[in-house]
Structure formats: C-alpha cells, structure tokens
DSSP file (Angstrom, degrees, kcal/mol; ACC not computed):
  #  RESIDUE AA STRUCTURE BP1 BP2  ACC     N-H-->O    O-->H-N    N-H-->O    O-->H-N    TCO  KAPPA ALPHA  PHI   PSI    X-CA   Y-CA   Z-CA
    1    1 A X     >        0   0    0      0, 0.0     4,-2.2     0, 0.0     5,-0.2   0.000 360.0 360.0 360.0 -36.1  -16.4  -17.3  -14.0
    2    2 A X  H  >  +     0   0    0      1,-0.2     4,-2.2     2,-0.2     5,-0.1   0.907 360.0  49.5 -65.4 -41.2  -15.8  -16.0  -17.5
    3    3 A X  H  > S+     0   0    0      2,-0.2     4,-2.4     1,-0.2    -1,-0.2   0.885 108.8  53.8 -64.1 -37.9  -17.9  -12.9  -16.8
    4    4 A X  H  > S+     0   0    0      2,-0.2     4,-2.3     1,-0.2    -2,-0.2   0.922 109.3  47.7 -61.4 -44.6  -16.0  -12.3  -13.6
    5    5 A X  H  X S+     0   0    0     -4,-2.2     4,-2.6     1,-0.2    -2,-0.2   0.890 110.5  52.1 -63.8 -39.2  -12.7  -12.5  -15.5
    6    6 A X  H  X S+     0   0    0     -4,-2.2     4,-2.6     2,-0.2    -2,-0.2   0.901 109.5  49.6 -63.9 -40.6  -14.1  -10.1  -18.1
    7    7 A X  H  X S+     0   0    0     -4,-2.4     4,-2.4     2,-0.2    -2,-0.2   0.913 111.7  48.3 -63.5 -42.9  -15.1   -7.6  -15.4
    8    8 A X  H  X S+     0   0    0     -4,-2.3     4,-2.5     2,-0.2    -2,-0.2   0.923 112.6  48.7 -62.9 -43.7  -11.6   -7.8  -13.8
    9    9 A X  H  X S+     0   0    0     -4,-2.6     4,-2.4     1,-0.2    -2,-0.2   0.914 111.7  48.9 -63.7 -42.4  -10.0   -7.3  -17.2
   10   10 A X  H  X S+     0   0    0     -4,-2.6     4,-1.1     1,-0.2    -1,-0.2   0.895 111.3  50.7 -63.0 -39.6  -12.2   -4.3  -17.9
   11   11 A X  H  < S+     0   0    0     -4,-2.4     3,-0.4     1,-0.2    -2,-0.2   0.917 113.4  44.3 -64.4 -42.8  -11.4   -2.9  -14.5
   12   12 A X  H  < S+     0   0    0     -4,-2.5    -2,-0.2     1,-0.2    -1,-0.2   0.855 116.6  46.3 -70.5 -33.9   -7.7   -3.2  -15.1
   13   13 A X  H  < S+     0   0    0     -4,-2.4    -1,-0.2    -5,-0.2    -2,-0.2   0.564  86.4 115.9 -86.2  -8.7   -7.8   -1.9  -18.7
   14   14 A X  S  < S-     0   0    0     -4,-1.1     2,-0.1    -3,-0.4    -3,-0.0  -0.241  74.1-106.1 -65.0 148.4  -10.0    1.1  -17.9
   15   15 A X        -     0   0    0      1,-0.1     2,-1.3     0, 0.0    -1,-0.1  -0.459  32.1-117.2 -68.9 145.7   -8.7    4.6  -18.4
   16   16 A X        -     0   0    0     -2,-0.1     2,-0.3    -3,-0.1    -1,-0.1  -0.703  28.5-153.7 -90.9  92.0   -7.8    6.3  -15.2
   17   17 A X     >  -     0   0    0     -2,-1.3     4,-2.4     1,-0.2     3,-0.3  -0.494  10.0-141.3 -65.2 123.1  -10.2    9.3  -15.2
   18   18 A X  H  > S+     0   0    0     -2,-0.3     4,-2.4     1,-0.2     5,-0.2   0.849 100.8  56.1 -58.2 -34.2   -8.6   12.1  -13.1
   19   19 A X  H  > S+     0   0    0      2,-0.2     4,-2.2     1,-0.2    -1,-0.2   0.915 109.4  45.2 -63.4 -42.4  -12.0   13.0  -11.7
   20   20 A X  H  > S+     0   0    0     -3,-0.3     4,-2.8     2,-0.2    -2,-0.2   0.891 112.0  52.4 -67.3 -38.6  -12.6    9.5  -10.4
   21   21 A X  H  X S+     0   0    0     -4,-2.4     4,-2.3     2,-0.2    61,-0.5   0.899 110.1  48.2 -64.7 -38.9   -9.1    9.3   -9.0
   22   22 A X  H  X S+     0   0    0     -4,-2.4     4,-2.4     2,-0.2    -1,-0.2   0.911 111.5  50.1 -67.1 -41.1   -9.6   12.5   -7.1
   23   23 A X  H  X S+     0   0    0     -4,-2.2     4,-2.3     1,-0.2    -2,-0.2   0.922 111.5  48.7 -61.9 -43.1  -12.9   11.2   -5.8
   24   24 A X  H  X S+     0   0    0     -4,-2.8     4,-2.3    55,-0.4    57,-0.2   0.882 109.8  52.2 -62.6 -38.6  -11.2    8.0   -4.7
   25   25 A X  H  X S+     0   0    0     -4,-2.3     4,-2.2     2,-0.2    -2,-0.2   0.904 109.2  49.5 -63.9 -41.6   -8.5   10.0   -3.0
   26   26 A X  H  X S+     0   0    0     -4,-2.4     4,-2.4     2,-0.2    -2,-0.2   0.907 110.1  50.9 -64.5 -41.5  -11.1   12.0   -1.1
   27   27 A X  H  X S+     0   0    0     -4,-2.3     4,-2.1     1,-0.2    -2,-0.2   0.918 110.5  49.0 -62.2 -43.1  -12.8    8.8    0.0
   28   28 A X  H  X S+     0   0    0     -4,-2.3     4,-1.7     1,-0.2    -1,-0.2   0.892 110.3  51.0 -65.0 -39.1   -9.5    7.4    1.2
   29   29 A X  H  X S+     0   0    0     -4,-2.2     4,-1.4     2,-0.2    -1,-0.2   0.900 108.1  52.6 -64.6 -39.9   -8.8   10.6    3.1
   30   30 A X  H  X S+     0   0    0     -4,-2.4     4,-1.7     1,-0.2     3,-0.4   0.907 106.2  53.9 -60.9 -40.9  -12.2   10.4    4.7
   31   31 A X  H  X S+     0   0    0     -4,-2.1     4,-0.6     1,-0.2    -1,-0.2   0.881 105.5  54.5 -59.6 -37.9  -11.4    6.9    5.8
   32   32 A X  H  < S+     0   0    0     -4,-1.7     3,-0.3     1,-0.2    -1,-0.2   0.821 111.7  43.3 -65.4 -30.9   -8.3    8.2    7.5
   33   33 A X  H >< S+     0   0    0     -4,-1.4     3,-1.9    -3,-0.4     4,-0.2   0.711  92.5  85.3 -86.7 -22.0  -10.3   10.8    9.5
   34   34 A X  H >< S+     0   0    0     -4,-1.7     3,-1.7     1,-0.3     4,-0.4   0.814  79.8  60.8 -54.9 -37.7  -13.0    8.3   10.5
   35   35 A X  T 3< S+     0   0    0     -4,-0.6    -1,-0.3     1,-0.3     3,-0.2   0.761 110.7  43.1 -63.7 -19.4  -11.3    6.9   13.5
   36   36 A X  T <> S+     0   0    0     -3,-1.9     4,-2.3     1,-0.2    -1,-0.3   0.272  80.5 104.2-107.4  10.2  -11.2   10.4   15.1
   37   37 A X  H <> S+     0   0    0     -3,-1.7     4,-2.6     1,-0.2     5,-0.2   0.861  79.3  55.1 -61.8 -35.3  -14.7   11.4   14.2
   38   38 A X  H  > S+     0   0    0     -4,-0.4     4,-1.7    -3,-0.2    -1,-0.2   0.889 109.4  47.1 -64.7 -37.5  -15.9   10.9   17.7
   39   39 A X  H  > S+     0   0    0     -3,-0.2     4,-2.3     2,-0.2    -2,-0.2   0.879 110.8  51.9 -69.4 -38.1  -13.1   13.2   19.0
   40   40 A X  H  X S+     0   0    0     -4,-2.3     4,-2.4     1,-0.2    -2,-0.2   0.917 108.4  51.3 -63.9 -43.0  -14.1   15.8   16.3
   41   41 A X  H  <>S+     0   0    0     -4,-2.6     5,-3.0     1,-0.2     4,-0.4   0.890 109.4  51.0 -60.4 -39.3  -17.7   15.6   17.4
   42   42 A X  H ><5S+     0   0    0     -4,-1.7     3,-0.8     3,-0.2    -2,-0.2   0.917 110.2  48.5 -65.0 -42.3  -16.6   16.2   21.0
   43   43 A X  H 3<5S+     0   0    0     -4,-2.3    -2,-0.2     1,-0.2    -1,-0.2   0.902 115.2  44.6 -63.7 -40.5  -14.5   19.3   20.0
   44   44 A X  T 3<5S-     0   0    0     -4,-2.4    -1,-0.2    -5,-0.2    -2,-0.2   0.459 112.3-123.8 -82.0  -0.8  -17.4   20.7   18.0
   45   45 A X  T < 5 +     0   0    0     -3,-0.8     2,-0.6    -4,-0.4    -3,-0.2   0.849  54.7 157.7  60.1  37.5  -19.8   19.8   20.9
   46   46 A X      < +     0   0    0     -5,-3.0     2,-0.4    -6,-0.2    -1,-0.2  -0.834  13.4 174.7 -93.3 123.8  -22.0   17.7   18.7
   47   47 A X        -     0   0    0     -2,-0.6     2,-0.3    -3,-0.1    -5,-0.0  -0.974  13.3-162.1-132.2 144.9  -24.0   15.2   20.6
   48   48 A X        -     0   0    0     -2,-0.4     9,-0.2     2,-0.1    10,-0.1  -0.803  20.2-141.1-120.9 165.6  -26.7   12.7   19.6
   49   49 A X  S    S+     0   0    0     -2,-0.3     2,-0.7     8,-0.1    -1,-0.1   0.663  77.5  91.3 -98.5 -19.5  -29.2   10.8   21.5
   50   50 A X        +     0   0    0      1,-0.2    -2,-0.1     2,-0.1    10,-0.1  -0.677  37.7 153.7 -81.8 116.7  -29.0    7.6   19.6
   51   51 A X    >   -     0   0    0     -2,-0.7     3,-2.4     3,-0.1    -1,-0.2   0.475  37.4-147.0-122.5  -6.5  -26.5    5.3   21.2
   52   52 A X  T 3  S-     0   0    0      1,-0.3     3,-0.1     3,-0.1    -2,-0.1   0.823  76.8 -39.1  45.9  47.5  -27.8    1.8   20.2
   53   53 A X  T 3  S+     0   0    0      1,-0.3    -1,-0.3     2,-0.0     2,-0.1   0.398 109.5 123.8  88.4  -3.4  -26.7    0.0   23.3
   54   54 A X  S <  S-     0   0    0     -3,-2.4    -1,-0.3     1,-0.1     3,-0.1  -0.457  72.1-116.2 -85.3 164.3  -23.4    1.8   23.8
   55   55 A X  S    S-     0   0    0      1,-0.1     2,-0.3    -2,-0.1    -1,-0.1   0.813  91.2  -2.1 -72.6 -29.1  -22.6    3.7   27.0
   56   56 A X  S  > S-     0   0    0     -5,-0.2     4,-1.7     1,-0.1    -1,-0.1  -0.962  74.5-100.9-153.9 171.3  -22.4    7.1   25.2
   57   57 A X  H  > S+     0   0    0     -2,-0.3     4,-2.7     1,-0.2     5,-0.2   0.850 116.3  59.1 -64.8 -36.5  -22.7    8.7   21.8
   58   58 A X  H  > S+     0   0    0      1,-0.2     4,-2.3     2,-0.2    -1,-0.2   0.910 106.8  46.6 -61.3 -43.9  -18.9    9.0   21.4
   59   59 A X  H  > S+     0   0    0      2,-0.2     4,-2.5     1,-0.2    -1,-0.2   0.883 111.4  52.7 -66.0 -37.9  -18.5    5.2   21.7
   60   60 A X  H  X S+     0   0    0     -4,-1.7     4,-2.6     2,-0.2    -2,-0.2   0.934 110.4  46.8 -61.3 -47.2  -21.3    4.7   19.3
   61   61 A X  H  X S+     0   0    0     -4,-2.7     4,-2.6     2,-0.2    -2,-0.2   0.916 112.5  50.4 -62.2 -43.4  -19.8    7.0   16.7
   62   62 A X  H  X S+     0   0    0     -4,-2.3     4,-2.1     1,-0.2    -2,-0.2   0.941 113.4  44.4 -61.0 -48.1  -16.4    5.3   17.1
   63   63 A X  H  X S+     0   0    0     -4,-2.5     4,-1.7     2,-0.2    -1,-0.2   0.891 113.1  51.6 -64.8 -40.1  -17.8    1.8   16.6
   64   64 A X  H  X S+     0   0    0     -4,-2.6     4,-2.2    -5,-0.2    -1,-0.2   0.924 110.3  48.6 -62.1 -44.6  -19.9    2.9   13.7
   65   65 A X  H  X S+     0   0    0     -4,-2.6     4,-2.4     1,-0.2    -1,-0.2   0.875 107.8  55.0 -64.5 -37.2  -16.9    4.5   12.0
   66   66 A X  H  X S+     0   0    0     -4,-2.1     4,-0.6     1,-0.2    -1,-0.2   0.852 111.7  45.2 -64.4 -33.0  -14.8    1.3   12.6
   67   67 A X  H  < S+     0   0    0     -4,-1.7     4,-0.5    -5,-0.2    -2,-0.2   0.848 117.7  41.9 -76.9 -35.4  -17.5   -0.7   10.8
   68   68 A X  H  X S+     0   0    0     -4,-2.2     4,-2.3     1,-0.2     3,-0.3   0.765  96.3  77.8 -84.2 -26.0  -18.0    1.7    7.9
   69   69 A X  H  X S+     0   0    0     -4,-2.4     4,-2.5     1,-0.2     5,-0.2   0.888  92.5  49.6 -55.8 -46.5  -14.3    2.4    7.3
   70   70 A X  H  X S+     0   0    0     -4,-0.6     4,-2.2     1,-0.2    -1,-0.2   0.885 110.5  51.8 -61.9 -35.1  -13.5   -0.8    5.5
   71   71 A X  H  > S+     0   0    0     -4,-0.5     4,-2.2    -3,-0.3    -2,-0.2   0.944 112.9  44.0 -65.0 -46.8  -16.5   -0.4    3.2
   72   72 A X  H  X S+     0   0    0     -4,-2.3     4,-2.9     1,-0.2    -2,-0.2   0.858 110.5  56.6 -65.6 -34.2  -15.4    3.2    2.3
   73   73 A X  H  X S+     0   0    0     -4,-2.5     4,-2.4    -5,-0.3    -1,-0.2   0.913 108.5  46.3 -63.4 -42.2  -11.8    2.0    1.9
   74   74 A X  H  X S+     0   0    0     -4,-2.2     4,-2.3     2,-0.2    -2,-0.2   0.912 112.6  49.9 -66.6 -42.4  -12.9   -0.6   -0.7
   75   75 A X  H  X S+     0   0    0     -4,-2.2     4,-1.0     1,-0.2    -2,-0.2   0.936 112.8  47.1 -61.2 -45.7  -15.0    1.9   -2.5
   76   76 A X  H ><>S+     0   0    0     -4,-2.9     5,-0.7     1,-0.2     3,-0.6   0.902 110.1  53.3 -61.8 -41.0  -12.1    4.4   -2.6
   77   77 A X  H ><5S+     0   0    0     -4,-2.4     3,-1.7     1,-0.2    -1,-0.2   0.890 104.5  55.0 -61.2 -40.5   -9.8    1.6   -3.8
   78   78 A X  H 3<5S+     0   0    0     -4,-2.3    -1,-0.2     1,-0.3    -2,-0.2   0.739 101.0  59.4 -67.2 -21.6  -12.1    0.8   -6.7
   79   79 A X  T <<5S-     0   0    0     -4,-1.0   -55,-0.4    -3,-0.6    -1,-0.3   0.365 111.6-123.2 -86.6   5.7  -11.9    4.4   -7.8
   80   80 A X  T < 5 -     0   0    0     -3,-1.7    -3,-0.2   -56,-0.1   -55,-0.1   0.959  36.2-162.1  54.2  64.1   -8.1    4.1   -8.2
   81   81 A X      < -     0   0    0     -5,-0.7     2,-0.2   -57,-0.2   -59,-0.1  -0.181  31.9 -81.5 -70.1 167.3   -7.0    6.9   -5.8
   82   82 A X    >   -     0   0    0    -61,-0.5     3,-1.8     1,-0.1     4,-0.4  -0.503  41.8-122.4 -67.7 139.5   -3.6    8.4   -5.9
   83   83 A X  G >  S+     0   0    0      1,-0.3     3,-1.8    -2,-0.2     4,-0.3   0.832 106.8  64.6 -55.6 -38.3   -1.2    6.2   -3.9
   84   84 A X  G >  S+     0   0    0      1,-0.3     3,-1.6     2,-0.2     4,-0.4   0.761  87.7  71.1 -60.3 -25.4   -0.2    8.9   -1.5
   85   85 A X  G X> S+     0   0    0     -3,-1.8     3,-0.8     1,-0.3     4,-0.7   0.762  85.5  67.2 -65.7 -22.9   -3.7    9.1   -0.1
   86   86 A X  H <> S+     0   0    0     -3,-1.8     4,-1.8    -4,-0.4    -1,-0.3   0.704  85.1  73.2 -69.3 -17.4   -3.3    5.8    1.6
   87   87 A X  H <> S+     0   0    0     -3,-1.6     4,-2.8    -4,-0.3    -1,-0.2   0.854  89.0  58.1 -67.5 -33.6   -0.7    7.3    3.9
   88   88 A X  H <> S+     0   0    0     -3,-0.8     4,-2.9    -4,-0.4     5,-0.3   0.950 108.5  43.6 -65.0 -48.6   -3.3    9.2    5.9
   89   89 A X  H  X S+     0   0    0     -4,-0.7     4,-2.9     2,-0.2     5,-0.3   0.916 115.1  50.3 -61.6 -39.0   -5.3    6.1    6.9
   90   90 A X  H  X S+     0   0    0     -4,-1.8     4,-1.8     2,-0.2    -2,-0.2   0.939 113.7  46.0 -61.0 -45.2   -2.1    4.3    7.7
   91   91 A X  H  X S+     0   0    0     -4,-2.8     4,-2.0     2,-0.2    -2,-0.2   0.946 116.9  42.9 -61.9 -50.7   -0.9    7.2    9.8
   92   92 A X  H  X S+     0   0    0     -4,-2.9     4,-2.5     1,-0.2    -2,-0.2   0.902 114.8  48.3 -67.3 -42.1   -4.2    7.6   11.7
   93   93 A X  H  X S+     0   0    0     -4,-2.9     4,-2.4    -5,-0.3    -1,-0.2   0.814 108.9  55.1 -71.1 -27.3   -4.8    3.9   12.2
   94   94 A X  H  X S+     0   0    0     -4,-1.8     4,-2.1    -5,-0.3    -2,-0.2   0.919 109.5  46.9 -66.0 -43.6   -1.2    3.6   13.5
   95   95 A X  H  X S+     0   0    0     -4,-2.0     4,-2.2     1,-0.2    -2,-0.2   0.928 112.8  49.7 -61.5 -44.4   -1.9    6.3   16.1
   96   96 A X  H  X S+     0   0    0     -4,-2.5     4,-2.3     1,-0.2    -2,-0.2   0.909 108.9  52.0 -62.7 -41.8   -5.2    4.6   17.0
   97   97 A X  H  X S+     0   0    0     -4,-2.4     4,-2.2     1,-0.2    -1,-0.2   0.910 109.6  49.0 -61.3 -42.4   -3.4    1.3   17.4
   98   98 A X  H  X S+     0   0    0     -4,-2.1     4,-2.5     1,-0.2    -1,-0.2   0.892 109.8  52.0 -65.5 -38.4   -0.9    2.8   19.7
   99   99 A X  H  < S+     0   0    0     -4,-2.2    -1,-0.2     2,-0.2    -2,-0.2   0.888 109.3  50.6 -63.2 -38.4   -3.7    4.4   21.8
  100  100 A X  H  < S+     0   0    0     -4,-2.3     3,-0.3     1,-0.2    -2,-0.2   0.904 115.4  42.1 -65.8 -40.0   -5.4    1.0   22.1
  101  101 A X  H  < S+     0   0    0     -4,-2.2     2,-0.3     1,-0.3    -2,-0.2   0.796 130.3  24.5 -77.8 -29.2   -2.1   -0.6   23.3
  102  102 A X    ><  -     0   0    0     -4,-2.5     3,-1.7    -5,-0.2    -1,-0.3  -0.813  62.3-174.5-140.4  96.4   -1.1    2.3   25.6
  103  103 A X  T 3  S+     0   0    0     -2,-0.3    -4,-0.1    -3,-0.3    -1,-0.1   0.609  80.1  70.9 -68.8 -11.0   -4.0    4.4   26.8
  104  104 A X  T 3  S+     0   0    0      2,-0.1    -1,-0.3    -5,-0.0     2,-0.2   0.509  74.2 108.2 -83.9  -4.0   -1.5    6.8   28.5
  105  105 A X    <   -     0   0    0     -3,-1.7     2,-0.3    -7,-0.2    -3,-0.0  -0.479  55.4-156.3 -73.2 143.4   -0.3    8.2   25.2
  106  106 A X    >   -     0   0    0     -2,-0.2     3,-2.0     1,-0.1     6,-0.2  -0.840  28.3-111.4-118.1 158.9   -1.3   11.7   24.3
  107  107 A X  T 3  S+     0   0    0     -2,-0.3     6,-0.1     1,-0.3    -1,-0.1   0.792 116.8  54.7 -59.8 -29.7   -1.6   13.3   20.9
  108  108 A X  T 3  S+     0   0    0      4,-0.1     2,-0.5     5,-0.0    -1,-0.3   0.387  78.1 117.7 -88.2   6.7    1.3   15.6   21.6
  109  109 A X    X>  -     0   0    0     -3,-2.0     4,-1.2     1,-0.2     3,-0.7  -0.617  59.1-149.0 -73.7 121.7    3.6   12.7   22.4
  110  110 A X  H 3> S+     0   0    0     -2,-0.5     4,-2.4     1,-0.2     5,-0.2   0.832  95.3  59.6 -62.8 -31.7    6.5   12.7   19.9
  111  111 A X  H 3> S+     0   0    0      1,-0.2     4,-2.5     2,-0.2    -1,-0.2   0.852  99.2  58.2 -65.1 -32.4    6.8    8.9   20.1
  112  112 A X  H <> S+     0   0    0     -3,-0.7     4,-1.9    -6,-0.2    -1,-0.2   0.934 111.3  40.1 -60.4 -47.0    3.3    8.5   18.9
  113  113 A X  H  X S+     0   0    0     -4,-1.2     4,-2.8     2,-0.2     5,-0.2   0.835 112.6  55.7 -73.8 -32.7    4.0   10.5   15.7
  114  114 A X  H  X S+     0   0    0     -4,-2.4     4,-2.4     2,-0.2    -2,-0.2   0.917 109.1  48.2 -63.6 -42.2    7.4    8.7   15.3
  115  115 A X  H  X S+     0   0    0     -4,-2.5     4,-2.3     2,-0.2    -2,-0.2   0.922 112.5  48.1 -61.8 -45.2    5.6    5.4   15.4
  116  116 A X  H  X S+     0   0    0     -4,-1.9     4,-2.1     2,-0.2    -2,-0.2   0.907 112.4  48.2 -65.2 -41.8    2.9    6.6   12.9
  117  117 A X  H  X S+     0   0    0     -4,-2.8     4,-2.4     1,-0.2    -1,-0.2   0.897 111.2  51.8 -64.8 -39.5    5.6    7.9   10.5
  118  118 A X  H  X S+     0   0    0     -4,-2.4     4,-2.6     2,-0.2    -2,-0.2   0.895 107.9  51.5 -62.3 -40.2    7.5    4.6   10.9
  119  119 A X  H  X S+     0   0    0     -4,-2.3     4,-2.4     2,-0.2    -2,-0.2   0.912 110.4  48.7 -62.7 -42.5    4.4    2.7   10.0
  120  120 A X  H  X S+     0   0    0     -4,-2.1     4,-2.5     2,-0.2    -2,-0.2   0.904 111.1  50.5 -63.4 -41.4    3.9    4.9    6.9
  121  121 A X  H  X S+     0   0    0     -4,-2.4     4,-2.5     2,-0.2    -2,-0.2   0.921 110.7  48.1 -63.4 -44.5    7.5    4.3    5.9
  122  122 A X  H  X S+     0   0    0     -4,-2.6     4,-2.7     1,-0.2     5,-0.2   0.906 110.7  52.6 -62.5 -40.9    7.2    0.6    6.3
  123  123 A X  H  X S+     0   0    0     -4,-2.4     4,-2.6     2,-0.2    -2,-0.2   0.926 110.1  47.6 -59.2 -45.9    4.0    0.7    4.2
  124  124 A X  H  X S+     0   0    0     -4,-2.5     4,-2.7     1,-0.2    -2,-0.2   0.912 112.4  49.3 -63.3 -42.9    5.8    2.6    1.4
  125  125 A X  H  X S+     0   0    0     -4,-2.5     4,-2.4     2,-0.2    -2,-0.2   0.913 112.7  46.8 -64.5 -42.3    8.7    0.1    1.5
  126  126 A X  H  X S+     0   0    0     -4,-2.7     4,-2.6     2,-0.2    -2,-0.2   0.919 113.3  49.0 -65.2 -42.7    6.4   -2.9    1.3
  127  127 A X  H  X S+     0   0    0     -4,-2.6     4,-2.8    -5,-0.2     5,-0.2   0.921 111.4  49.7 -62.4 -43.4    4.4   -1.3   -1.5
  128  128 A X  H  X S+     0   0    0     -4,-2.7     4,-2.4     1,-0.2    -2,-0.2   0.911 111.2  49.6 -61.1 -42.6    7.6   -0.5   -3.4
  129  129 A X  H  X S+     0   0    0     -4,-2.4     4,-2.5     2,-0.2    -2,-0.2   0.920 112.1  47.4 -62.9 -43.9    8.8   -4.1   -2.9
  130  130 A X  H  X S+     0   0    0     -4,-2.6     4,-2.5     2,-0.2    -2,-0.2   0.929 112.9  48.2 -64.3 -45.3    5.5   -5.5   -4.2
  131  131 A X  H  X S+     0   0    0     -4,-2.8     4,-2.2     1,-0.2    -1,-0.2   0.894 112.6  49.5 -62.7 -39.2    5.4   -3.2   -7.2
  132  132 A X  H  X S+     0   0    0     -4,-2.4     4,-2.5    -5,-0.2    -2,-0.2   0.924 111.9  47.5 -65.2 -44.7    9.0   -4.1   -8.1
  133  133 A X  H  X S+     0   0    0     -4,-2.5     4,-2.3     1,-0.2    -2,-0.2   0.894 111.9  50.5 -64.3 -39.4    8.3   -7.8   -7.8
  134  134 A X  H  X S+     0   0    0     -4,-2.5     4,-2.5     2,-0.2    -1,-0.2   0.909 111.0  49.2 -63.7 -41.2    5.1   -7.5   -9.9
  135  135 A X  H  X S+     0   0    0     -4,-2.2     4,-2.4     2,-0.2    -2,-0.2   0.923 112.0  47.6 -64.9 -43.9    7.1   -5.6  -12.6
  136  136 A X  H  X S+     0   0    0     -4,-2.5     4,-2.4     2,-0.2    -1,-0.2   0.885 111.5  51.5 -64.1 -38.0    9.9   -8.2  -12.6
  137  137 A X  H  X S+     0   0    0     -4,-2.3     4,-2.5     2,-0.2    -2,-0.2   0.915 109.8  49.1 -64.9 -43.1    7.3  -11.0  -12.8
  138  138 A X  H  X S+     0   0    0     -4,-2.5     4,-2.5     1,-0.2    -2,-0.2   0.912 111.7  49.6 -61.5 -42.0    5.6   -9.3  -15.8
  139  139 A X  H  X S+     0   0    0     -4,-2.4     4,-2.6     2,-0.2    -2,-0.2   0.904 110.9  49.6 -63.4 -41.4    9.0   -8.9  -17.5
  140  140 A X  H  X S+     0   0    0     -4,-2.4     4,-2.5     2,-0.2    -2,-0.2   0.921 111.2  48.9 -63.7 -43.9    9.8  -12.5  -16.9
  141  141 A X  H  X S+     0   0    0     -4,-2.5     4,-2.4     2,-0.2    -2,-0.2   0.915 112.2  48.8 -62.3 -42.6    6.4  -13.6  -18.3
  142  142 A X  H  X S+     0   0    0     -4,-2.5     4,-2.4     2,-0.2    -2,-0.2   0.908 111.4  49.4 -64.0 -42.1    6.9  -11.4  -21.4
  143  143 A X  H  X S+     0   0    0     -4,-2.6     4,-2.5     2,-0.2    -2,-0.2   0.898 110.5  51.0 -63.6 -39.7   10.4  -12.8  -21.9
  144  144 A X  H  X S+     0   0    0     -4,-2.5     4,-2.5     2,-0.2    -2,-0.2   0.909 110.3  49.1 -63.6 -42.1    9.1  -16.3  -21.6
  145  145 A X  H  X S+     0   0    0     -4,-2.4     4,-2.4     2,-0.2    -2,-0.2   0.912 111.7  49.0 -62.9 -42.6    6.4  -15.6  -24.2
  146  146 A X  H  X S+     0   0    0     -4,-2.4     4,-2.3     2,-0.2    -2,-0.2   0.913 111.1  50.2 -62.9 -42.6    8.9  -14.1  -26.6
  147  147 A X  H  X S+     0   0    0     -4,-2.5     4,-2.6     1,-0.2    -2,-0.2   0.913 110.1  50.2 -61.1 -44.0   11.2  -17.1  -26.1
  148  148 A X  H  X S+     0   0    0     -4,-2.5     4,-2.6     1,-0.2    -1,-0.2   0.908 110.4  49.6 -63.1 -41.7    8.3  -19.5  -26.9
  149  149 A X  H  X S+     0   0    0     -4,-2.4     4,-2.3     2,-0.2    -1,-0.2   0.910 112.0  48.2 -63.3 -41.8    7.4  -17.5  -30.0
  150  150 A X  H  X S+     0   0    0     -4,-2.3     4,-2.3     2,-0.2    -2,-0.2   0.892 112.3  49.0 -65.3 -39.3   11.1  -17.7  -31.2
  151  151 A X  H  X S+     0   0    0     -4,-2.6     4,-2.8     2,-0.2     5,-0.2   0.910 110.6  50.2 -66.8 -41.1   11.2  -21.4  -30.5
  152  152 A X  H  X S+     0   0    0     -4,-2.6     4,-2.4     1,-0.2    -2,-0.2   0.904 111.5  49.1 -62.6 -40.1    8.0  -22.0  -32.4
  153  153 A X  H  X S+     0   0    0     -4,-2.3     4,-2.3     2,-0.2    -2,-0.2   0.903 111.8  48.8 -65.7 -40.1    9.4  -20.0  -35.3
  154  154 A X  H  X S+     0   0    0     -4,-2.3     4,-2.5     2,-0.2    -2,-0.2   0.916 111.8  48.3 -65.1 -42.9   12.6  -22.0  -35.2
  155  155 A X  H  X S+     0   0    0     -4,-2.8     4,-2.6     2,-0.2    -2,-0.2   0.898 110.1  53.0 -63.8 -40.0   10.7  -25.3  -35.1
  156  156 A X  H  X S+     0   0    0     -4,-2.4     4,-1.9    -5,-0.2    -2,-0.2   0.921 110.2  47.6 -60.7 -44.5    8.6  -24.1  -38.0
  157  157 A X  H  X S+     0   0    0     -4,-2.3     4,-2.2     2,-0.2    -2,-0.2   0.919 112.3  49.2 -63.3 -43.5   11.7  -23.4  -40.0
  158  158 A X  H  X S+     0   0    0     -4,-2.5     4,-1.8     1,-0.2    -2,-0.2   0.885 111.2  49.2 -63.8 -39.3   13.3  -26.8  -39.1
  159  159 A X  H  X S+     0   0    0     -4,-2.6     4,-0.8     1,-0.2    -1,-0.2   0.845 110.7  50.8 -70.9 -31.7   10.1  -28.6  -40.1
  160  160 A X  H  < S+     0   0    0     -4,-1.9     3,-0.3    -5,-0.2    -2,-0.2   0.898 110.7  48.7 -70.8 -39.2    9.9  -26.7  -43.4
  161  161 A X  H  < S+     0   0    0     -4,-2.2    -2,-0.2     1,-0.2    -1,-0.2   0.852 109.4  52.5 -68.1 -34.6   13.6  -27.6  -44.3
  162  162 A X  H  <        0   0    0     -4,-1.8    -1,-0.2     1,-0.2    -2,-0.2   0.712 360.0 360.0 -77.1 -18.1   13.2  -31.2  -43.5
  163  163 A X     <        0   0    0     -4,-0.8    -1,-0.2    -3,-0.3    -2,-0.2   0.469 360.0 360.0 -95.4 360.0   10.1  -31.6  -45.7
C-alpha cells in the first residue's frame, strides 16, 4: 500500500512535460473519433474479411473500437492531456448515444448537434464545479493545518510560562 501511495504522489508531483501532454491530447482525440471509425472505413471503402462472428466488418470495427476506447482513454488521461481535448469524445459519444436512442437521427440534424453541444457544456460545468470544490477543500485543509500550528505554538508558550 505504501508503494502505491508513493506512485500516486510521484504521479501528482511530476512535471507536466508539454510533449507528453500533447501526446495525451492526441490519444484523447483519437478516442473521440473511434466511435465513427466504421463510418470512416465505409467512406474510404476499406473492407476487411475478418468479422469474428459479427454480421459484417463494419459492426466488428464498431464493437472493437467500443472495447478499445476506454483503454486508450485511460492511457491518454495518464499522460495529462489538455482539458479541452476531452470535449471531442464527449461530443462524439453524445452523438452516438442519441443515434442509439433514436435511429432516425441524421448527422445533419441540428438537434443532434445541439444535444452534443449541450452535453459538452454540462461536462464543462460539472468539471468546473468539481475543480472549485477541490480548491476550496484544499484551502480549508491548509487553513486547518495553519490553525493547528498556531494552537500548538500557543500551547507551547502557555506551558513555558507556567513552568
């Protein structure tokens, strides 16, 4: 457990290398595009023969991307990408979710993009709220530590005067 804590502390304390952050941003952007890789393959007329039990290659690619996306998302997250890069996966997965719920939606439907933009906005607001709460919590902890140090110093002075 101690080694785990040391690894977490090292991860949090590491310098944010811009090259790594850019690599993480690229990985996160790739994750955002992954749900549509099957559509991209269709447009480029790329077809494969390996379907691994699926009805067609397009379904295989879609399912494969759905399985790999979380892994790439975690890898990208560990590289500390720029926050804005998370908006593309949120946008694309919001569109995909709406397509799953309503198969009659088309890419040029304005409501589809309004929903995706709304999802991104909600994501930003939730992230801002979490960052604000974390900052206030850190400030409170620091103030508590300062108070404890002042109280210890006061107790030390009182004990010295009484002896």
